[in-house]
LODO-792502 format. One line per field, with one value per residue (C-alpha): residue number from 0; residue in three letters; x, y, z. Coordinates in steps of 0.5 Angstrom, whole numbers, plus 500, padded with zeros to 3 digits. Layout:
nudren	[NUM  ...];
mivex	[ala  ...];
u	[X  ...];
v	[Y  ...];
w	[Z  ...];
***
This chain:
nudren	[0  1  2  3  4  5  6  7  8  9  10  11  12  13  14  15  16  17  18  19  20  21  22  23  24  25  26  27  28  29  30  31  32  33  34  35  36  37  38  39  40  41  42  43  44  45  46  47  48  49  50  51  52  53  54  55  56  57  58  59  60  61  62  63  64  65  66  67  68  69  70  71  72  73  74  75  76  77  78  79  80  81  82  83  84  85  86  87  88  89  90  91  92  93  94  95  96  97  98  99  100  101  102  103  104  105  106  107  108  109  110  111  112  113  114  115  116  117  118  119  120  121  122  123  124  125  126  127  128  129  130  131  132  133  134  135  136  137  138  139  140  141  142  143  144  145  146  147  148  149  150  151  152  153  154  155  156  157  158  159  160  161  162  163  164  165  166  167  168  169  170  171  172  173  174  175  176  177  178  179  180  181  182  183  184  185  186  187  188  189  190  191  192  193  194  195  196  197  198  199  200  201  202  203  204  205  206  207  208  209  210  211  212  213  214  215  216  217  218  219  220  221  222  223  224  225  226  227  228  229  230  231  232  233  234  235  236  237  238  239  240  241  242  243  244  245  246  247  248  249  250  251  252  253  254  255  256  257  258  259  260  261  262  263  264  265  266  267  268  269  270  271  272  273  274  275  276  277  278  279  280  281  282  283  284  285  286  287  288  289  290  291  292  293  294  295  296  297  298  299  300  301  302  303  304  305  306  307  308  309  310  311  312  313  314  315  316  317  318  319  320  321  322  323  324  325  326  327  328  329  330  331  332  333  334  335  336  337  338  339  340  341  342  343  344  345  346  347  348  349  350  351  352  353  354  355  356  357  358  359  360  361  362  363  364  365  366  367  368  369  370  371  372  373  374  375  376  377  378  379  380  381  382  383  384  385  386  387  388  389  390  391  392  393  394  395  396  397  398  399  400  401  402  403  404  405  406  407  408  409  410  411  412  413  414  415  416  417  418  419  420  421  422  423  424  425  426  427  428  429  430  431  432  433  434  435  436  437  438  439  440  441  442  443  444  445  446  447  448  449  450  451  452  453  454  455  456  457  458  459  460  461  462  463  464  465  466  467  468  469  470  471  472  473  474  475  476  477  478  479  480  481  482  483  484  485  486  487  488  489  490  491  492  493  494  495  496  497  498  499  500  501  502  503  504  505  506  507  508  509  510  511  512  513  514  515  516  517  518  519  520  521  522  523  524  525  526  527  528  529  530  531  532  533  534  535  536  537  538  539  540  541  542  543  544  545  546  547  548  549  550  551  552  553  554  555  556  557  558  559  560  561  562  563  564  565  566  567  568  569  570  571  572  573  574  575  576  577  578  579  580  581  582  583  584  585  586  587  588  589  590  591  592  593  594  595  596  597  598  599  600  601  602  603  604  605  606  607  608  609  610  611  612  613  614  615  616  617  618  619  620  621  622  623  624  625  626  627  628  629  630  631  632  633  634  635  636  637  638  639  640  641  642  643  644  645  646  647  648  649  650  651  652  653  654  655  656  657  658  659  660  661  662  663  664  665  666  667  668  669  670  671  672  673  674  675  676  677  678  679  680  681  682  683  684  685  686  687  688  689  690  691  692  693  694  695  696  697  698  699  700  701  702  703  704  705  706  707  708  709  710  711  712  713  714  715  716  717  718  719  720  721  722  723  724  725  726  727  728  729];
mivex	[unk  unk  unk  unk  unk  unk  unk  unk  unk  unk  unk  unk  unk  unk  unk  unk  unk  unk  unk  unk  unk  unk  unk  unk  unk  unk  unk  unk  unk  unk  unk  unk  unk  unk  unk  unk  unk  unk  unk  unk  unk  unk  unk  unk  unk  unk  unk  unk  unk  unk  unk  unk  unk  unk  unk  unk  unk  unk  unk  unk  unk  unk  unk  unk  unk  unk  unk  unk  unk  unk  unk  unk  unk  unk  unk  unk  unk  unk  unk  unk  unk  unk  unk  unk  unk  unk  unk  unk  unk  unk  unk  unk  unk  unk  unk  unk  unk  unk  unk  unk  unk  unk  unk  unk  unk  unk  unk  unk  unk  unk  unk  unk  unk  unk  unk  unk  unk  unk  unk  unk  unk  unk  unk  unk  unk  unk  unk  unk  unk  unk  unk  unk  unk  unk  unk  unk  unk  unk  unk  unk  unk  unk  unk  unk  unk  unk  unk  unk  unk  unk  unk  unk  unk  unk  unk  unk  unk  unk  unk  unk  unk  unk  unk  unk  unk  unk  unk  unk  unk  unk  unk  unk  unk  unk  unk  unk  unk  unk  unk  unk  unk  unk  unk  unk  unk  unk  unk  unk  unk  unk  unk  unk  unk  unk  unk  unk  unk  unk  unk  unk  unk  unk  unk  unk  unk  unk  unk  unk  unk  unk  unk  unk  unk  unk  unk  unk  unk  unk  unk  unk  unk  unk  unk  unk  unk  unk  unk  unk  unk  unk  unk  unk  unk  unk  unk  unk  unk  unk  unk  unk  unk  unk  unk  unk  unk  unk  unk  unk  unk  unk  unk  unk  unk  unk  unk  unk  unk  unk  unk  unk  unk  unk  unk  unk  unk  unk  unk  unk  unk  unk  unk  unk  unk  unk  unk  unk  unk  unk  unk  unk  unk  unk  unk  unk  unk  unk  unk  unk  unk  unk  unk  unk  unk  unk  unk  unk  unk  unk  unk  unk  unk  unk  unk  unk  unk  unk  unk  unk  unk  unk  unk  unk  unk  unk  unk  unk  unk  unk  unk  unk  unk  unk  unk  unk  unk  unk  unk  unk  unk  unk  unk  unk  unk  unk  unk  unk  unk  unk  unk  unk  unk  unk  unk  unk  unk  unk  unk  unk  unk  unk  unk  unk  unk  unk  unk  unk  unk  unk  unk  unk  unk  unk  unk  unk  unk  unk  unk  unk  unk  unk  unk  unk  unk  unk  unk  unk  unk  unk  unk  unk  unk  unk  unk  unk  unk  unk  unk  unk  unk  unk  unk  unk  unk  unk  unk  unk  unk  unk  unk  unk  unk  unk  unk  unk  unk  unk  unk  unk  unk  unk  unk  unk  unk  unk  unk  unk  unk  unk  unk  unk  unk  unk  unk  unk  unk  unk  unk  unk  unk  unk  unk  unk  unk  unk  unk  unk  unk  unk  unk  unk  unk  unk  unk  unk  unk  unk  unk  unk  unk  unk  unk  unk  unk  unk  unk  unk  unk  unk  unk  unk  unk  unk  unk  unk  unk  unk  unk  unk  unk  unk  unk  unk  unk  unk  unk  unk  unk  unk  unk  unk  unk  unk  unk  unk  unk  unk  unk  unk  unk  unk  unk  unk  unk  unk  unk  unk  unk  unk  unk  unk  unk  unk  unk  unk  unk  unk  unk  unk  unk  unk  unk  unk  unk  unk  unk  unk  unk  unk  unk  unk  unk  unk  unk  unk  unk  unk  unk  unk  unk  unk  unk  unk  unk  unk  unk  unk  unk  unk  unk  unk  unk  unk  unk  unk  unk  unk  unk  unk  unk  unk  unk  unk  unk  unk  unk  unk  unk  unk  unk  unk  unk  unk  unk  unk  unk  unk  unk  unk  unk  unk  unk  unk  unk  unk  unk  unk  unk  unk  unk  unk  unk  unk  unk  unk  unk  unk  unk  unk  unk  unk  unk  unk  unk  unk  unk  unk  unk  unk  unk  unk  unk  unk  unk  unk  unk  unk  unk  unk  unk  unk  unk  unk  unk  unk  unk  unk  unk  unk  unk  unk  unk  unk  unk  unk  unk  unk  unk  unk  unk  unk  unk  unk  unk  unk  unk  unk  unk  unk  unk  unk  unk  unk  unk  unk  unk  unk  unk  unk  unk  unk  unk  unk  unk  unk  unk  unk  unk  unk  unk  unk  unk  unk  unk  unk  unk  unk  unk  unk  unk  unk  unk  unk  unk  unk  unk  unk  unk  unk  unk  unk  unk  unk  unk  unk  unk  unk  unk  unk  unk  unk  unk  unk  unk  unk  unk  unk  unk  unk  unk  unk  unk  unk  unk  unk  unk  unk  unk  unk  unk  unk  unk  unk  unk  unk  unk  unk  unk  unk  unk  unk  unk  unk  unk  unk  unk  unk  unk  unk  unk  unk];
u	[595  588  583  576  575  568  567  573  572  578  585  589  596  600  603  598  590  585  578  572  565  560  554  557  559  563  566  572  578  584  591  594  602  605  611  605  598  593  586  582  577  571  571  578  585  591  597  604  611  612  604  601  594  592  585  582  588  589  596  597  604  604  607  601  594  587  581  574  569  563  565  568  573  581  586  592  599  604  608  603  603  596  597  591  590  590  597  595  599  597  602  600  602  595  589  582  579  573  574  574  579  574  572  576  581  588  592  599  598  601  598  602  599  603  609  609  604  605  599  601  595  594  588  585  578  577  569  566  573  572  573  580  579  585  585  590  594  600  601  607  610  617  623  624  631  634  638  632  626  622  619  620  612  607  599  597  589  584  581  583  578  581  576  579  573  574  581  580  583  578  582  578  581  588  594  599  606  613  619  615  612  605  603  596  589  583  577  576  580  580  586  587  591  597  593  589  591  584  580  576  579  584  591  598  598  603  606  609  612  612  614  607  603  606  606  600  598  594  589  587  581  580  573  572  567  566  572  573  572  575  575  580  579  584  583  590  590  595  595  594  590  584  584  580  584  580  582  577  579  574  576  571  571  572  576  578  577  582  580  585  582  582  579  582  581  587  590  594  587  583  577  577  576  581  581  583  581  585  582  584  580  581  575  575  570  567  571  578  577  580  577  582  579  583  581  586  582  585  582  588  595  599  595  598  605  604  600  605  600  603  609  605  605  600  593  590  582  580  577  580  578  584  584  591  592  598  597  592  591  585  584  580  580  578  583  583  589  590  597  599  606  607  610  604  598  598  598  593  588  593  595  591  587  581  584  580  584  583  587  587  593  593  599  599  605  607  604  608  614  614  610  604  602  595  594  588  589  585  587  584  586  582  584  580  582  577  582  589  588  593  592  594  600  602  602  606  611  612  613  620  621  618  613  614  608  607  606  601  595  588  588  584  586  583  587  586  592  592  598  600  607  611  617  621  628  633  639  645  649  655  650  649  642  638  632  627  621  616  611  605  602  596  594  588  587  581  583  579  581  588  587  594  592  587  581  583  590  592  599  602  608  612  618  623  629  634  638  644  646  652  653  659  659  665  665  672  674  672  665  665  661  662  657  659  654  655  649  648  641  639  632  628  622  618  612  607  601  600  604  601  601  606  602  604  611  615  619  624  628  634  636  638  631  630  637  634  627  624  622  624  618  614  607  604  604  612  614  622  624  629  635  639  644  644  650  652  655  653  658  655  659  656  661  661  659  653  657  654  657  654  656  652  654  651  650  645  648  643  644  641  638  630  630  625  629  631  632  636  634  641  638  638  643  646  648  646  650  653  649  653  649  653  651  655  652  656  651  645  650  652  650  652  648  650  646  650  649  655  657  664  667  665  660  655  647  644  648  645  649  646  649  646  649  645  649  648  648  648  643  645  643  646  644  647  643  645  641  642  637  631  626  622  622  620  627  630  637  641  639  644  642  645  641  643  639  643  641  645  643  648  645  638  635  638  637  639  637  639  637  639  638  643  642  649  647  644  649  644  641  634  632  635  633  635  631  633  629  629  625  625  620  615  616  618  620  621  624  625  627  627  628  625  629  625  620  614  609  605  609  615  621  619  622  618  619  616  615  611  611  608  607  608  604  597  596  604  609  616  619  624  627  627  632  636  637  645  648  650  656  657];
v	[390  387  388  386  387  387  393  398  403  407  408  407  407  409  403  398  399  395  395  393  392  396  391  384  381  375  378  375  379  379  381  386  388  392  398  403  403  409  410  415  416  413  406  404  402  401  398  397  394  387  386  380  378  373  371  364  360  363  367  372  375  381  387  392  391  396  394  397  396  398  392  388  387  386  388  385  386  381  377  374  368  365  359  356  352  346  347  349  354  359  364  370  376  379  378  380  377  377  380  373  371  365  367  371  371  370  371  369  364  357  352  348  342  339  341  336  338  344  347  353  357  363  365  362  363  361  359  359  357  350  350  352  353  353  355  354  349  345  340  336  334  334  339  344  347  353  348  344  347  341  336  329  329  334  334  340  341  347  347  344  344  342  340  341  338  331  332  331  334  334  335  337  336  333  331  327  329  325  330  335  329  328  321  320  325  324  329  328  325  325  324  325  330  329  329  323  316  313  314  311  310  307  305  305  300  295  291  283  279  271  265  262  268  272  280  282  289  290  296  296  299  301  302  305  302  308  309  302  297  297  293  293  289  288  286  282  281  278  274  267  269  273  274  278  279  282  284  285  288  290  293  292  295  287  285  285  281  280  276  275  272  271  268  266  263  262  258  253  249  252  248  250  256  257  260  261  264  266  269  271  274  276  277  279  275  277  274  276  270  271  268  266  264  262  260  257  254  253  250  246  245  249  255  259  258  259  266  268  268  264  259  255  247  245  249  250  252  252  256  257  260  262  266  267  270  271  264  261  258  256  254  250  249  245  245  242  240  239  238  241  237  232  226  227  227  220  218  224  219  217  224  226  232  233  235  237  240  243  245  248  250  253  255  255  260  259  252  248  253  253  253  247  246  243  241  238  237  234  232  228  226  223  220  220  213  208  202  200  197  194  200  205  200  201  208  209  205  209  216  219  218  211  210  204  199  200  208  207  207  209  210  215  217  221  223  226  228  230  232  234  238  242  245  249  252  254  259  258  263  262  263  256  255  248  246  240  238  233  231  225  225  220  219  216  214  211  208  207  203  200  192  193  197  196  200  203  205  208  210  213  217  219  224  227  232  235  241  245  252  256  262  266  274  278  286  289  296  298  296  289  284  276  271  263  258  251  247  239  236  229  226  220  218  212  210  204  201  201  202  208  211  217  222  229  228  226  232  233  239  239  246  250  251  244  242  241  239  233  231  234  231  237  234  229  222  222  221  221  215  212  215  221  226  233  238  244  251  258  264  271  277  284  289  297  299  294  288  282  275  268  261  255  248  241  234  228  222  216  209  206  207  208  207  213  218  218  222  228  230  229  225  218  213  212  219  225  229  235  241  248  255  261  269  275  282  288  293  294  293  286  279  272  266  259  252  246  238  234  227  226  225  232  229  234  232  239  246  253  259  266  273  279  286  293  299  306  303  296  291  284  277  270  263  256  250  243  237  230  225  222  218  219  226  226  227  222  226  231  238  243  250  257  263  270  277  283  291  297  304  307  314  317  315  309  302  295  288  281  275  268  261  255  248  245  238  239  244  248  255  254  261  268  275  282  289  296  302  309  314  321  327  325  318  311  306  299  294  287  280  273  266  260  254  249  244  239  235  241  247  249  253  260  267  273  281  286  294  299  306  310  318  321  327  323  320  318  322  323  328  324  323  330  332  339  344  345  351  355  359  364];
w	[163  164  158  157  149  149  154  154  159  162  161  167  166  160  157  160  161  165  162  167  165  169  169  168  175  172  166  162  162  157  159  154  154  149  149  147  148  145  147  143  148  144  141  139  142  139  141  138  139  142  143  147  149  154  153  156  155  148  147  141  139  134  132  132  133  133  137  135  141  136  132  137  132  132  126  128  124  123  124  128  132  135  140  142  149  146  143  136  133  128  124  119  116  118  121  122  129  133  140  143  138  136  129  123  117  117  111  109  114  117  122  126  130  136  133  128  122  118  114  109  106  103  108  114  117  124  125  132  135  133  125  122  114  110  103  097  102  103  108  111  117  114  115  110  109  105  101  100  100  097  103  102  102  102  100  096  097  095  102  109  115  121  126  133  137  133  132  124  118  112  105  098  092  095  091  094  092  093  093  089  084  084  086  086  087  091  091  098  104  112  116  124  127  131  137  136  137  135  129  124  118  113  117  113  107  106  101  102  097  098  094  096  095  090  091  095  098  105  106  113  115  123  126  132  136  142  147  149  143  136  129  124  117  112  105  103  095  091  085  089  094  096  104  109  116  122  129  134  141  147  154  159  166  168  163  156  149  143  137  131  125  117  111  105  098  094  089  094  096  090  093  100  104  109  115  122  129  135  141  148  154  161  166  173  177  184  190  186  181  174  168  162  155  150  143  137  131  124  118  116  118  113  113  119  117  109  111  117  122  127  128  133  132  137  138  145  146  153  159  166  173  178  184  187  194  199  202  197  190  186  179  175  167  161  155  148  144  137  134  127  127  121  126  130  125  124  131  133  136  141  144  150  147  152  159  165  171  178  184  191  195  202  206  213  216  223  223  228  228  221  215  213  206  204  196  193  185  180  173  167  160  154  148  141  140  143  142  139  132  128  123  129  131  124  124  131  128  121  125  126  132  132  138  141  142  149  148  142  147  147  155  158  165  171  177  184  189  196  199  206  207  213  213  218  218  224  223  228  231  226  220  219  216  217  214  215  210  210  205  205  198  196  189  186  179  174  168  162  155  157  158  161  168  173  173  179  182  188  191  197  197  204  203  208  207  211  208  211  208  210  207  207  205  204  202  199  201  194  196  192  195  195  197  197  199  200  200  202  202  204  202  202  199  197  193  196  192  185  179  175  168  167  163  166  167  161  160  166  166  171  173  179  181  183  185  192  191  194  186  180  176  173  175  180  176  177  184  185  190  194  198  195  197  193  194  191  191  189  188  187  186  186  183  186  178  177  175  177  176  179  178  181  181  184  183  186  188  190  193  187  180  181  173  173  169  162  155  156  163  166  172  170  173  180  180  176  171  173  173  172  171  170  169  167  167  166  168  163  157  156  159  158  161  161  163  162  164  163  166  169  162  160  155  155  155  155  154  152  152  151  150  150  148  148  146  144  137  137  140  139  142  140  143  142  144  144  147  146  142  146  143  149  148  141  138  134  133  137  137  135  133  133  133  132  132  130  130  128  128  123  126  128  122  119  123  120  122  121  124  123  125  123  124  126  125  118  117  113  115  118  117  115  114  113  114  113  117  116  120  121  123  117  115  117  112  113  108  110  106  110  107  111  109  113  109  111  108  107  107  102  103  102  101  104  102  106  105  109  109  114  114  121  123  122  129  129  133  129  133  136  129  127  122  123  117  116  118  111  112  107];
***
């Protein structure tokens, strides 16, 4: 049945009517459905029994209604349900509404927003289809059951105004209650409705207790700067500090920016203003170029760790322009480094702090039947020290690990590199794959402030390799598939010219990714030389149920020890350590990975094992790492550390968390933490306790306690954790 409420004209069929305006061509119609419809022939239409009205996206369900055409007014008798096009739901026992349903009064009413927030009121006024005014109200997003009619929290107010356009709730004379007990009162309060994701106003406050700062409170205030930018200002106040924290975010059509920072005046350094600023930006430039900006500044070494802003011990400030295409890569950048490490502060002037770099790389598919490669690379390092003084040598000898006099330097370096490469492979009928690779590299150095080296150095390094791979595959009747691939590589390279300083290749990782590379060095200063053979074997099993097992092992044998590798790289000597890497994956539930380096006597140089389990109720991750001592890599002692993260969901609402880090060599914990989180449809409660056992000259061991309580229903969705009322049998 179709009806235009303002202009009632005629009754078409008993039980339903269509009212058609005479003068208005583009009239808006409503649809009325009911068990019984009566028309008095003049100005009144009455409908009863399962009454439904559909009008401009709105829907009304009622037991009975009376429409007065002269007054353009509806009287609706309940129970009544009014569903807006926006999803807002109003229920009432009686309503007197305008013909377009946009204005009127509803009594014994309840407003439901986004199936979350419920506001009960003695009376509701609808104004202009935008404002909903509720009087003598109780608001809550908590589930209320018959055996427990008091919600976990509720807000009682003399009046609430819901602005559907701005999606805001305005409270007058508001009283916040927990389990029926009044907690605080405010004359006026504004909160977002559940549909709003960003709005200016206060965010959820939090409480934190630390050994260094005492008991403190955070009161974040969010300021919306249009649709694409915002600022969050957070006062952090405790008995030992007065801090203002801030965050600025801006999303642009051609990039984005985010800055985080804080300014503090505290009792730890009472005569200083402490601060930090971290920022990152990414911008899209013409020609497919990308500009990346990094800012990391701090007033003193202990500030970040004391306030738990970051665990970084080296800061980087820089700018970089890059472009990555299918066969081309371009980059240019500048970076400034600052160390916060205790053992590096005394010798900071000997560390490379100002770095410039540039790279152009181009690949040429199809060149001479294979692929050609061209690389031009620039890199420069500058140190603050202008010369090696006796005081600097003394500082180098006093740190742990001791820096030898040969490494206590003031050297500045600028390097340019040109590389030409070519590779090609062939696949034979029996599945054998042969690959040849050649490379010619030239390096030119300009050296400053180092009397042991000439001002200008040059080096040329040709390299070549031949590699054979023979993969074998087998498919079992159950669909499982195994692939075994033995690999042998013969390689040679030699450097001609001057001995050059090694600035960018001191930390070398030997893994399955570079087992068959021409050089294992990460940078250009290190060039592997001599004749060598690399051999390895890989096996991968793909199970029909998603399980996957993989094992890779290999080793490098040389005709002579070039003396290039040291530390815990596993590459020193005439033969490298054995490399063994394994992976076990049991669908998406359990995965185990290991990578180890050990000599023929099974003495481990490096080993790392990680296990991850993801279950319906349990999430667990644990790892163990062992690395030999290597003073050249900054380790005077062996490193052995065990890490564990564990979370258990007791049910849909309660989750417990544990994290633990243990220093095996020191036989003591490095960090421990526990947490408990409760979530339901109306509240999130997060309680945490952690203890850091590490100490330095600036930071003492500390204990932190944190508590955050968030109310769902105001811009937060708690429906996934909604509780259900128990069924009462009687």
